[in-house]
C-alpha positions in Angstrom: -13.4 14.5 -14.5 -9.9 14.9 -12.8 -7.4 16.1 -15.3 -5.2 13.5 -15.7 -1.4 13.4 -14.7 1.1 13.9 -17.6 3.0 11.2 -18.4 6.5 10.8 -16.8 8.8 11.9 -20.0 11.5 9.8 -17.9 12.5 6.7 -20.2 12.7 4.3 -16.7 10.2 1.4 -16.8 7.3 1.8 -14.2 8.6 -1.0 -12.0 12.1 1.2 -11.3 10.0 4.6 -10.7 7.8 2.4 -8.4 10.5 1.5 -6.2 12.6 4.4 -6.5 9.3 5.8 -5.3 9.0 3.2 -2.3 12.2 3.9 -1.5 11.8 7.8 -1.3 8.7 7.5 1.0 10.9 5.2 3.5 9.3 1.9 2.3 11.9 -1.3 3.1 12.5 -4.5 1.9 13.8 -5.9 5.2 11.7 -9.2 4.8 12.0 -9.4 9.1 10.6 -5.6 9.6 7.8 -6.5 6.9 6.7 -9.3 9.1 7.0 -7.5 12.2 4.5 -4.8 10.7 2.2 -7.5 9.4 2.0 -9.1 12.8 0.7 -6.1 14.0 -1.3 -5.2 11.9 -2.7 -9.0 12.0 -3.7 -8.9 15.6 -6.3 -6.1 15.1 -9.7 -7.3 15.7 -12.1 -6.6 13.2 -15.1 -4.7 14.4 -18.1 -6.8 14.9 -20.1 -6.9 11.3 -22.9 -5.2 10.4 -26.4 -7.4 11.2 -29.2 -7.4 8.3 -32.4 -6.2 9.8 -34.8 -9.1 10.3 -37.7 -8.9 7.3 
């Protein structure tokens, strides 16, 4: 089993740390940009699902 990461000694709540990390990674809170990215993802057609073999 992998070793656990040490808990941050920071007194900030997890939600604040999450927001800071998301911003550092370049995530954006702009709703228009989100919808544009979602449209790209939603356009992608999934592969055909595998069929079950006949018994």
